[in-house]
C-alpha positions in Angstrom: -16.2 -6.3 13.5 -17.3 -3.6 11.1 -17.4 -5.9 8.1 -20.8 -6.7 6.7 -21.9 -9.7 4.6 -22.2 -7.3 1.7 -18.6 -6.2 2.2 -17.4 -9.9 2.3 -19.4 -10.6 -0.8 -17.9 -7.6 -2.6 -14.4 -8.6 -1.5 -15.0 -12.2 -2.7 -16.1 -10.8 -6.1 -13.0 -8.6 -6.2 -10.6 -11.5 -5.4 -12.5 -14.3 -7.2 -12.5 -16.3 -4.0 -13.8 -16.1 -0.5 -11.6 -13.8 1.6 -9.8 -15.2 4.6 -9.2 -13.7 8.0 -10.9 -10.4 7.3 -11.2 -8.3 10.5 -12.1 -4.9 9.2 -12.2 -2.7 6.1 -9.1 -0.6 6.5 -9.9 1.6 3.5 -12.8 2.2 1.2 -12.5 4.0 -2.1 -14.1 7.4 -2.6 -16.7 5.5 -4.7 -17.5 3.3 -1.7 -15.9 0.0 -2.6 -13.9 -1.9 0.1 -10.3 -1.8 -1.1 -8.0 -2.7 1.8 -8.8 -5.2 4.5 -7.2 -5.7 7.8 -6.5 -9.4 8.2 -6.0 -11.6 11.2 -2.3 -12.4 11.8 -3.4 -16.0 12.0 -6.0 -17.5 9.8 -8.9 -19.7 11.0 -6.9 -22.9 10.4 -4.0 -21.6 12.4 -1.8 -20.6 9.4 0.3 -17.5 10.1 -0.7 -14.6 7.8 1.6 -11.7 8.6 0.2 -9.3 5.9 -1.9 -6.9 8.1 -3.3 -4.9 5.2 -4.4 -6.7 2.1 -5.2 -4.9 -1.2 -8.4 -6.2 -2.7 -9.7 -3.6 -5.1 -9.1 -4.6 -8.8 -8.2 -1.1 -10.1 -5.6 -0.7 -7.3 -4.2 -4.2 -7.6 -3.8 -3.8 -11.4 -2.1 -0.4 -11.0 0.2 -1.8 -8.3 1.2 -4.6 -10.7 1.8 -2.1 -13.5 4.1 0.0 -11.3 6.0 -3.2 -10.3 6.5 -4.0 -14.0 7.7 -0.4 -14.5 10.5 -1.0 -12.1 9.2 1.4 -9.4 10.3 -1.0 -6.7 13.9 -1.0 -7.9 13.9 2.8 -8.0 12.5 3.0 -4.4 15.0 0.3 -3.1 17.9 2.1 -4.7 16.9 5.3 -2.8 16.7 3.3 0.5 20.4 2.6 0.2 21.2 6.2 -0.6 19.0 8.3 1.7 19.3 7.7 5.5 16.2 9.7 6.2 14.1 7.7 3.8 15.5 4.5 5.3 14.7 5.7 8.8 11.2 6.5 7.7 10.7 3.1 6.2 12.1 1.4 9.3 9.6 3.4 11.5 6.8 2.3 9.1 8.0 -1.3 9.6 8.0 -0.9 13.4 4.5 0.7 13.4 3.2 -2.2 11.2 4.6 -4.8 13.6 3.2 -3.0 16.7 -0.2 -2.6 15.1 -0.3 -6.3 14.0 1.0 -7.4 17.4 -1.8 -5.6 19.2 -4.1 -8.1 17.4 -1.8 -11.1 17.8 1.9 -11.4 18.1 3.3 -13.9 15.7 6.7 -13.8 17.3 8.3 -12.6 14.1 9.7 -9.3 12.9 8.5 -10.0 9.3 6.1 -7.2 8.3 5.5 -7.1 4.6 6.5 -5.6 1.3 10.2 -6.2 2.0 10.3 -3.9 5.0 12.5 -2.6 6.5 15.4 -3.1 4.1 13.8 -3.9 0.7 10.9 -2.9 -1.5 9.4 -6.2 -2.5 5.7 -5.6 -3.1 3.9 -2.4 -4.0 0.5 -4.1 -3.3 1.5 -4.2 0.4 2.9 -0.6 0.4 -0.2 0.8 -1.3 -2.5 -1.1 1.0 -0.6 0.0 4.1 -0.4 3.6 2.9 -4.2 3.8 2.1 -5.1 2.2 5.5 -2.9 4.6 7.5 -3.3 7.7 5.3 -1.0 10.0 3.4 2.2 11.0 5.0 2.4 7.9 7.3 5.5 6.8 5.3 7.2 8.3 2.3 7.4 5.3 0.0 3.7 4.3 0.6 2.6 7.9 0.0 4.6 8.0 -3.3 3.3 4.6 -4.5 -0.3 5.7 -4.0 0.4 9.0 -5.8 2.0 7.2 -8.7 -1.0 4.9 -8.9 -3.5 7.8 -8.6 -2.0 9.6 -11.5 -0.8 7.0 -13.9 -3.9 4.9 -13.4 -6.2 7.9 -13.4 -7.6 6.7 -10.1 -7.8 10.0 -8.2 -11.4 10.5 -7.0 -12.5 7.0 -7.8 -10.2 4.5 -6.1 -7.9 7.1 -4.4 -8.9 10.2 -2.5 -8.8 13.5 -4.5 -6.7 15.1 -1.7 -3.9 12.5 -1.8 -0.6 14.2 -2.4 0.3 14.4 -6.1 3.5 13.3 -7.7 4.3 17.0 -8.5 3.8 17.9 -4.8 6.1 15.0 -3.9 8.7 16.1 -6.5 8.3 13.0 -8.6 8.3 12.8 -12.4 6.9 9.9 -14.4 7.8 9.1 -18.0 5.3 7.8 -20.5 6.5 4.3 -19.8 5.9 4.7 -16.1 9.6 5.2 -15.1 9.7 7.4 -12.0 12.3 10.0 -11.0 12.6 13.3 -9.2 12.2 16.8 -10.5 15.1 19.1 -10.0 12.6 21.8 -8.8 9.2 20.5 -7.7 7.7 23.9 -8.8 8.5 23.1 -12.4 5.7 21.7 -14.4 
């Protein structure tokens, strides 16, 4: 276990409660704060907890919530129904999530998190998963982190400076946070 008491204390302060089932710090912000924890598939009391990666850092959780209010999940889910390659990428992310969690403990379920593999239900989960696994692991997670980095001005503090930008991903964002795609990613 690479989680120190100082990490657990920091996470408790972030959450406003003692963290449960923390196995590891899956992602630290560039400014050093624990931000995503890997959690045990089953808590100490035996309760199943299928969320492998849990977002704890307040700047990131606030921005994930803001993106949810801005209807980013609906935009992403609509695209899942229209783009076979995107749907295949999301399903592969789901399968990887399950395989990684099952290496720790198999809960005997195919529930992963965030609505995977067919829906986009929670950006907190997608952002946590993407930050834990790195950019490019799955498209929707990479996009969610890029949106959070830019709209929340979190690049270099809560999100790495080298995370792909929305412009590099071909995404536009209106002042109200509504996301869409550029006709030409080189425009800007």
